[in-house]
C-alpha positions in Angstrom: 21.0 21.4 1.9 18.2 18.9 2.1 15.1 18.4 4.3 17.1 16.3 6.8 19.8 19.0 7.3 17.1 21.6 7.6 15.3 19.5 10.2 18.7 19.0 11.9 18.7 22.8 12.6 15.4 22.5 14.3 16.1 19.3 16.2 19.5 20.3 17.5 19.0 23.8 18.8 22.2 24.0 20.8 24.2 24.0 17.6 22.2 26.8 16.0 19.7 28.9 17.9 18.1 28.2 21.3 14.4 27.2 20.8 13.5 26.0 24.3 9.8 26.1 23.6 10.2 23.6 20.7 10.7 20.4 22.6 10.2 18.2 19.6 10.4 19.1 15.9 7.8 16.5 15.0 5.8 13.6 16.2 5.4 10.3 14.4 2.5 7.9 15.1 2.9 4.4 13.5 0.2 2.1 14.8 0.8 -0.5 12.0 4.3 -0.4 10.4 3.1 -2.5 7.5 0.5 0.1 6.5 1.3 1.8 3.2 -0.6 5.0 4.2 1.1 8.0 5.8 -0.8 11.2 6.6 1.7 14.1 6.9 1.0 17.6 8.1 4.4 19.3 7.6 2.9 22.8 7.6 0.5 22.8 10.6 3.1 23.4 13.3 2.1 26.2 15.7 5.0 26.5 18.1 6.6 29.9 17.5 9.6 30.3 19.8 10.0 33.7 21.3 13.5 34.1 19.9 12.2 33.3 16.4 9.4 35.8 16.7 11.9 38.5 17.9 14.0 37.9 14.8 11.1 38.1 12.4 10.1 41.3 10.6 6.5 39.9 10.6 4.0 40.0 13.5 2.5 36.7 14.8 -0.7 37.0 12.8 1.3 37.4 9.5 3.6 34.5 10.4 0.6 32.3 11.0 -0.7 32.9 7.4 1.8 30.4 6.2 0.3 27.6 8.3 -2.0 24.8 7.0 -3.8 25.4 10.3 -5.3 22.4 12.1 -4.5 19.8 9.4 -3.0 17.7 12.1 -6.3 17.8 13.9 -8.2 16.9 10.8 -6.0 13.8 10.5 -6.2 13.0 14.2 -8.4 9.9 13.9 -6.5 8.1 11.1 -4.3 6.1 13.4 -7.2 4.1 14.7 -7.5 2.7 11.2 -3.8 1.7 11.0 -2.5 4.7 9.1 0.7 6.5 10.2 1.1 10.2 10.9 3.9 12.7 10.7 3.0 15.9 12.6 5.3 18.9 12.5 5.5 21.1 15.6 7.7 23.8 14.1 6.0 26.5 12.0 6.3 26.6 8.2 7.5 30.2 8.5 10.6 28.9 10.4 11.3 25.8 8.2 9.4 24.9 5.1 10.4 21.3 4.7 8.9 21.1 1.2 11.2 23.9 -0.2 14.9 24.2 -1.0 16.6 27.2 0.5 16.8 29.0 -2.8 13.0 28.5 -3.6 12.2 31.7 -1.6 12.6 35.0 -3.3 12.2 38.5 -1.8 9.2 39.0 -4.0 7.6 35.8 -2.7 8.2 36.7 0.9 6.8 40.3 0.4 3.6 38.9 -1.2 2.8 36.7 1.8 2.5 39.5 4.3 3.6 43.0 4.9 6.4 43.5 7.4 5.8 45.6 10.5 6.2 49.3 10.0 9.8 50.4 10.1 11.1 46.8 9.9 14.2 46.2 7.7 13.6 43.6 5.1 16.8 41.9 3.7 17.4 41.7 0.0 
């Protein structure tokens, strides 16, 4: 599995899980195609579909700890200088496009945030 097959799961919800709130997985802004500069914010997505939150053992606050919050807003003005942008709308807790599926261990997940009381944690 690579980043494109992972994104495919987000982009084509009817094949996997219905995410009606996530209309677009990401937005690209390319004012000058010949510009060599790309500002990417792959971890600043803030759209947490209801079905995803219902499946999670973490509460919303804990899920949001994985975000690089507001990086997309920090880069918001770069396109006026010709730079391109790639802005993720899906949350990093749902898809971390910089990690392979086997990069996450139970220990890693448990150190990010504690699950809700009584929740069953796989592993």
